[in-house]
C-alpha positions as CSV (number, residue, x, y, z in Angstrom):
1,M,17.1,-24.4,5.3
2,E,17.2,-20.8,6.7
3,K,14.7,-18.4,5.2
4,K,17.6,-16.0,4.0
5,N,18.8,-18.9,1.8
6,L,15.4,-19.6,0.6
7,L,15.1,-15.9,-0.5
8,K,18.3,-16.1,-2.4
9,L,17.1,-19.3,-4.1
10,I,13.8,-17.5,-5.0
11,G,15.8,-14.8,-6.6
12,F,18.0,-17.3,-8.6
13,I,14.8,-18.9,-9.8
14,G,13.3,-15.5,-10.7
15,E,16.3,-15.0,-12.9
16,I,16.1,-18.4,-14.6
17,S,12.4,-17.9,-15.2
18,R,13.0,-14.7,-17.2
19,L,13.9,-16.9,-20.2
20,P,10.7,-18.2,-22.0
21,E,12.4,-21.6,-22.7
22,N,12.8,-22.1,-18.9
23,Q,9.2,-21.6,-18.1
24,W,8.6,-25.4,-17.7
25,F,11.1,-25.4,-14.9
26,T,9.2,-22.8,-12.9
27,D,5.9,-24.6,-13.5
28,A,7.5,-28.0,-12.5
29,L,9.1,-26.7,-9.4
30,R,6.0,-24.8,-8.3
31,S,3.9,-27.9,-8.9
32,K,6.3,-30.1,-6.7
33,F,6.2,-27.6,-3.9
34,E,2.3,-27.3,-4.0
35,S,2.0,-31.0,-3.7
36,K,4.5,-31.1,-0.9
37,S,2.9,-28.3,1.1
38,N,-0.6,-29.8,0.6
39,S,0.7,-33.2,1.9
40,E,2.5,-31.9,4.9
41,G,0.1,-29.3,6.0
42,P,0.6,-25.9,7.5
43,K,3.5,-27.0,9.6
44,N,5.9,-26.6,6.7
45,L,5.9,-22.7,6.7
46,E,9.2,-22.4,4.6
47,V,7.7,-24.4,1.8
48,Q,4.6,-22.6,1.8
49,E,6.3,-19.2,1.7
50,L,8.3,-20.4,-1.1
51,V,5.2,-21.4,-3.1
52,T,3.6,-18.1,-2.5
53,E,6.8,-16.4,-3.8
54,L,7.0,-18.5,-6.8
55,K,3.4,-17.7,-7.7
56,R,4.1,-14.0,-7.1
57,S,7.2,-14.5,-9.5
58,K,5.1,-16.1,-12.2
59,Y,2.6,-13.2,-12.1
60,Y,5.3,-10.7,-12.1
61,L,6.9,-12.1,-15.3
62,R,3.6,-12.1,-17.0
63,T,2.3,-8.7,-16.0
64,I,5.4,-6.5,-15.7
65,D,5.6,-5.5,-19.4
66,R,4.9,-2.4,-21.5
67,N,1.3,-2.6,-20.9
68,I,1.2,-2.3,-17.1
69,W,3.9,0.4,-17.4
70,K,1.7,2.3,-19.8
71,E,-1.3,1.9,-17.4
72,A,0.7,3.3,-14.6
73,I,2.1,6.2,-16.4
74,N,-1.2,7.1,-17.8
75,Y,-3.0,6.9,-14.5
76,Y,-0.5,9.3,-12.9
77,S,0.0,11.5,-16.2
78,C,-1.2,14.6,-14.4
79,I,1.2,14.5,-11.6
80,M,3.5,17.6,-11.9
81,Y,6.6,16.5,-9.8
82,S,8.8,13.8,-11.3
83,D,10.2,12.3,-8.0
84,L,6.7,11.8,-6.8
85,K,5.5,10.3,-10.1
86,I,8.3,7.8,-10.1
87,E,7.4,6.6,-6.7
88,L,3.7,6.4,-7.5
89,I,4.2,4.5,-10.6
90,H,6.5,2.1,-8.9
91,D,3.9,1.4,-6.2
92,Y,1.1,1.2,-8.6
93,K,2.9,-1.4,-10.5
94,E,3.5,-3.6,-7.3
95,M,-0.4,-3.1,-6.5
96,K,-1.3,-4.5,-9.9
97,I,1.1,-7.6,-9.2
98,A,-0.8,-8.1,-5.9
99,E,-4.0,-7.7,-7.7
100,K,-3.3,-10.4,-10.1
101,S,-2.3,-12.8,-7.5
102,D,-5.3,-11.8,-5.2
103,D,-3.0,-10.8,-2.4
104,I,-5.3,-8.4,-0.8
105,I,-2.9,-7.5,1.9
106,E,0.0,-6.4,-0.4
107,F,-2.5,-4.8,-2.7
108,T,-3.8,-2.7,0.2
109,R,-0.3,-1.9,1.6
110,R,0.7,-0.6,-1.9
111,I,-2.4,1.5,-2.1
112,V,-1.7,3.1,1.1
113,M,2.0,3.8,0.2
114,Q,0.7,5.7,-2.8
115,L,-1.8,7.6,-0.5
116,E,0.9,8.4,2.1
117,N,3.2,9.7,-0.6
118,C,0.5,12.0,-2.0
119,L,-0.3,13.2,1.4
120,N,3.3,13.9,2.3
121,A,3.6,15.9,-0.9
122,V,0.5,17.8,-0.3
123,C,1.3,18.8,3.3
124,T,4.8,19.9,2.1
125,L,3.8,21.8,-0.8
126,L,0.8,23.6,0.9
127,K,3.0,24.3,4.0
128,A,0.2,22.7,6.2
129,H,1.7,23.9,9.4
130,E,1.3,27.5,8.5
131,I,-2.3,26.8,7.3
132,I,-3.2,25.0,10.5
133,K,-1.8,27.8,12.6
134,A,-3.7,30.5,10.6
135,S,-7.0,28.6,10.8
136,P,-6.9,26.2,13.8
137,E,-10.7,25.9,14.1
138,K,-11.0,24.4,10.6
139,Y,-8.5,21.7,11.4
140,R,-10.2,20.4,14.6
141,D,-13.3,18.3,15.3
142,N,-14.5,16.3,18.2
143,N,-11.9,13.6,17.6
144,T,-8.8,15.4,16.1
145,N,-7.0,18.6,16.8
146,L,-4.1,19.2,14.3
147,L,-2.8,22.2,16.4
148,T,-2.3,20.5,19.8
149,G,-2.5,16.9,21.1
150,K,-1.5,13.5,19.8
151,F,-2.7,14.1,16.3
152,S,-1.1,17.5,16.1
153,F,1.3,18.7,13.3
154,F,3.4,20.2,16.2
155,N,5.5,18.9,19.0
156,D,4.6,19.7,22.6
157,D,7.0,22.6,22.5
158,G,5.2,24.1,19.5
159,T,7.9,23.1,17.0
160,E,6.8,21.7,13.6
161,K,6.9,18.0,13.3
162,Q,8.5,16.4,10.2
163,V,5.8,15.7,7.7
164,T,6.9,11.9,7.5
165,L,6.5,11.6,11.2
166,I,3.0,12.8,11.3
167,S,0.3,10.1,11.6
168,I,-1.5,9.3,8.3
169,Q,-4.7,9.8,9.8
170,S,-3.7,13.5,10.7
171,K,-2.5,14.0,7.1
172,I,-5.8,12.5,5.8
173,F,-7.8,14.9,8.0
174,F,-5.7,17.9,6.9
175,T,-6.2,17.2,3.3
176,K,-9.9,16.3,3.8
177,Q,-10.5,19.6,5.4
178,Y,-8.4,21.7,2.9
179,Y,-10.0,20.3,-0.2
180,D,-13.3,19.4,1.2
181,I,-13.2,15.7,0.3
182,Y,-15.8,13.2,1.0
183,Y,-14.7,9.6,1.1
184,P,-15.8,6.3,2.7
185,Y,-14.4,6.4,6.1
186,N,-14.9,2.8,6.9
187,D,-12.9,1.8,3.8
188,M,-10.2,4.2,4.6
189,R,-9.9,3.0,8.2
190,D,-9.7,-0.6,7.1
191,M,-7.0,0.1,4.4
192,I,-4.9,1.8,7.1
193,T,-5.4,-1.0,9.6
194,I,-4.4,-3.6,7.0
195,R,-1.3,-1.6,6.1
196,N,-0.2,-1.0,9.7
197,K,-0.6,-4.6,10.6
198,S,1.1,-5.9,7.5
199,S,4.0,-3.5,8.0
200,H,4.5,-3.5,11.6
201,R,3.0,-6.9,12.8
202,G,2.6,-7.2,16.5
203,E,-0.5,-8.5,18.4
204,Y,-4.0,-8.2,16.8
205,T,-6.9,-6.7,18.5
206,E,-10.3,-8.5,17.9
207,R,-11.5,-5.8,15.5
208,E,-8.1,-5.9,13.7
209,K,-8.5,-9.7,13.3
210,E,-12.0,-9.1,11.9
211,I,-10.8,-6.4,9.4
212,M,-8.1,-8.6,8.2
213,E,-10.2,-11.9,7.9
214,E,-13.0,-9.8,6.1
215,A,-10.6,-8.6,3.5
216,K,-9.3,-12.0,2.9
217,S,-12.9,-13.4,2.5
218,N,-14.1,-10.7,0.1
219,I,-11.0,-10.1,-2.0
220,E,-12.7,-8.9,-5.2
221,E,-15.2,-6.5,-3.4
222,K,-12.3,-5.1,-1.1
223,K,-9.9,-4.6,-4.0
224,S,-12.6,-2.6,-5.8
225,R,-13.8,-0.7,-2.8
226,F,-10.2,0.2,-1.6
227,F,-9.1,1.5,-5.0
228,V,-12.2,3.6,-5.4
229,C,-11.5,5.1,-2.0
230,Y,-8.1,6.0,-2.9
231,D,-8.8,7.1,-6.4
232,S,-11.5,9.5,-5.3
233,F,-9.3,11.0,-2.7
234,W,-6.0,11.6,-4.3
235,K,-7.5,13.1,-7.4
236,K,-8.8,16.0,-5.3
237,M,-5.3,17.0,-4.5
238,E,-4.9,19.8,-7.0
239,V,-1.6,21.1,-5.8
240,L,0.1,17.9,-7.2
241,K,-1.3,18.3,-10.7
242,K,0.0,20.1,-13.7
């Protein structure tokens, strides 16, 4: 069966499983496919992907209720801008789903999505281009220069780059310098690597393989460290707050 048809089936199963009286159906189907995937080994990729999605659907149904919404709304209660808040709450919700199912890759991807939404808002609200031009020395070091070069906020002809097209590393550096934020560099680097590889695929370098495998082998530790890194960073972004 083609993957697109399997995805439609997953969606249909999700709808069926929303009714409490049909929980037996989801459990029985998941059990059947788990048994099948275990007996046939990794060659049956479509079955394994379906099992993963079924597990995720189960956690989704159990966690997306008033409690998780309240948690997300409370966490971002200080955010002033409604559009940004809605996006952040949505990704926080998806992060919690991934957390429940120990999906460290999706968990990390959702954290970085929240981070980049905050960074985009900060750079726009503060008019980062003007600030960098006014104080270029503050926004350069031995590795990064936000005025010129590949990490710059500006094109080669001096025009301003669109904020969403600027690398996340550059936006992190700008915000760090502006607010004088201290954060665990290695955790931030690993988070971005995992997000990039999960979103863009492609070949892995040896170091990227190590980062991905280390995250999968130390899920609880990485979930905690990555969230603390994000939490300590975005809460310094005063321009976003009421």
